[in-house]
ROKOL-163786 format. One record per residue (C-alpha): residue in one letter; x, y, z. Coordinates in pm, whole numbers, padded with zeros to 5 digits, always signed. Layout:
REM ROKOL-163786
AXYZ ...
REM end
This chain:
REM ROKOL-163786
M-06610-04865+19298 N-06978-04770+19303 Y-07291-04929+19162 K-07307-04884+18785 G-07630-04932+18598 R-07988-04815+18586 K-08169-04766+18913 I-08506-04690+18754 G-08676-04880+18473 R-09041-04884+18374 P-09270-04664+18588 L-09433-04847+18877 T-09808-04872+18916 K-09968-04687+19205 Q-10027-05017+19388 K-09666-05128+19347 K-09541-04792+19472 E-09763-04815+19779 I-09650-05170+19859 L-09285-05078+19804 N-09310-04778+20035 E-09490-04983+20300 V-09236-05265+20292 L-08937-05028+20292 K-09085-04847+20591 K-09108-05169+20792 N-08840-05397+20643 S-08545-05182+20539 I-08218-05062+20685 Y-07991-04784+20562 L-07678-04600+20666 G-07764-04366+20948 H-08073-04564+21051 R-08123-04538+21426 D-08112-04919+21462 F-07828-04978+21216 D-07562-05079+21470 K-07812-05281+21672 F-07933-05471+21364 F-07578-05569+21266 S-07462-05647+21616 P-07223-05947+21631 F-07411-06056+21943 L-07724-06141+21742 P-07762-06461+21536 P-07560-06442+21211 L-07722-06293+20904 N-07737-06418+20547 L-07664-06164+20275 E-07763-06159+19908 I-07598-05891+19696 G-07813-05808+19396 S-08139-05972+19496 G-08323-05860+19185 S-08689-05963+19196 G-08621-06169+19507 E-08694-06525+19391 F-08389-06668+19565 I-08387-06483+19895 V-08764-06512+19942 N-08741-06889+19901 Q-08448-06904+20143 A-08643-06701+20398 L-08943-06931+20363 V-08748-07255+20412 N-08534-07104+20692 P-08782-06902+20901 E-08548-06903+21201 K-08272-06724+21008 R-08224-06355+20924 F-08168-06234+20569 I-08067-05904+20417 A-08134-05830+20050 V-07925-05566+19875 E-08080-05419+19560 P-08052-05061+19430 Y-08271-05111+19120 I-08620-04976+19188 N-08812-05225+18972 G-08637-05520+19133 L-08712-05370+19474 A-09079-05339+19384 S-09100-05707+19286 L-08913-05813+19599 A-09136-05596+19816 S-09450-05746+19661 K-09331-06096+19752 I-09243-05994+20108 H-09582-05826+20142 S-09792-06110+20002 L-09611-06375+20208 N-09593-06156+20520 L-09223-06234+20562 K-09060-06096+20876 N-08706-06227+20831 I-08595-06030+20522 T-08457-05679+20556 I-08381-05468+20248 F-08082-05241+20192 P-08199-05037+19889 D-07862-04895+19783 D-07513-04978+19661 A-07377-05295+19825 L-07032-05144+19874 K-07175-04873+20098 L-07314-05143+20322 I-07027-05393+20336 N-06774-05118+20403 S-06973-05011+20710 L-07019-05342+20893 P-06852-05512+21190 P-06671-05844+21139 N-06809-06196+21167 I-07179-06128+21108 F-07271-06338+20801 E-07298-06716+20779 N-07362-06702+20404 I-07301-06440+20136 F-07470-06495+19799 V-07372-06323+19474 L-07587-06489+19210 F-07574-06395+18841 P-07418-06050+18890 D-07357-05821+18596 P-07040-05965+18434 W-06928-05632+18283 P-06768-05831+17998 K-06554-05555+17844 L-06202-05552+17985 R-06215-05182+18065 H-06527-05245+18274 H-06388-05531+18486 K-06319-05283+18765 R-06697-05245+18803 R-06745-05611+18899 I-06847-05680+19256 I-06581-05952+19278 Q-06241-05786+19327 K-05933-05850+19541 E-06048-05571+19770 T-06402-05704+19812 L-06273-06055+19887 N-06088-05907+20183 I-06413-05748+20300 F-06613-06069+20250 S-06353-06260+20449 K-06387-06012+20735 L-06767-06023+20734 L-06810-06402+20725 I-06802-06608+21041 N-06542-06886+21057 N-06656-07170+20831 G-06906-06933+20670 Y-06976-06971+20299 F-06952-06747+19996 W-07170-06855+19702 F-07124-06733+19346 A-07323-06826+19035 S-07296-06705+18678 D-07359-06806+18319 H-07060-06598+18205 K-06768-06839+18186 E-06493-06576+18184 Y-06638-06413+18495 C-06646-06756+18661 R-06277-06814+18580 F-06197-06461+18700 T-06380-06525+19029 L-06234-06871+19084 L-05879-06746+19033 L-05922-06461+19281 F-06070-06690+19548 Q-05809-06961+19499 N-05535-06703+19545 H-05690-06567+19865 K-05553-06709+20188 S-05888-06703+20369 F-06099-06904+20125 Y-06109-07268+20018 W-06301-07394+19713 T-06528-07673+19832 A-06571-07858+19501 L-06456-08221+19499 N-06577-08307+19147 S-06736-08140+18846 E-07089-08203+18970 D-07020-07975+19267 W-06997-07671+19040 Q-07240-07784+18771 K-07540-07825+19003 K-07688-07591+19260 P-07808-07706+19604 L-08146-07879+19601 S-08300-07612+19823 W-08236-07338+19566 V-08511-07221+19333 D-08451-07122+18972 T-08388-06749+18943 R-08492-06536+18648 Y-08137-06506+18516 E-08070-06877+18553 I-08384-06957+18354 K-08276-06713+18082 A-07932-06874+18064 R-08070-07226+18029 K-08310-07112+17755 R-08005-06990+17565 G-07846-07332+17611 I-07591-07209+17867 A-07527-07417+18179 P-07458-07187+18478 V-07162-07244+18708 F-07211-07257+19085 L-06903-07186+19298 N-06891-07228+19674 F-06604-07114+19897 I-06563-07165+20270 K-06386-06917+20493 T-06115-07118+20666 
REM end
């Protein structure tokens, strides 16, 4: 399974291109990078991963309120990368590193037990049945996420697509390494107080759709 979707949208302005190139030069990691193994060493403090960071509203806020923690943002879409890079540049953030490519290339290349949190927030639901194989949530990727999370690490999923939420919940509940943390309906109807509203969440609420927030702990 590879990333499916556009990687380039509207042309970037000269200023956005310059900022993007500057931030990627200083704050990115990629397969074959000379510091790749060192950056993902299990002997360093655990990382926090967001797959599909988009314009970066969520991960930038997390980096601001948790300056002592390390974050990696995965986003292959160039316009999202440009918006994320602009935020990193303007706020002079040092604790976000970008992986500007397909998430599966990254997670299949990492050592175990390196993430304390993995966030997949409002991913493309690929609603047609024949496209379900393109979803980031699969039996195979749950095995990878389980390997990458530290013990008692958390996997966070959010979506406004109810069928995708049921699909995800069923896969996690049938996986031996994960436990759904919800104790009542409020636990999946409300996001943590420290989370900001993302662009896709705002769009969903404008359409009158209440997003679902699922949290699983690696046991």
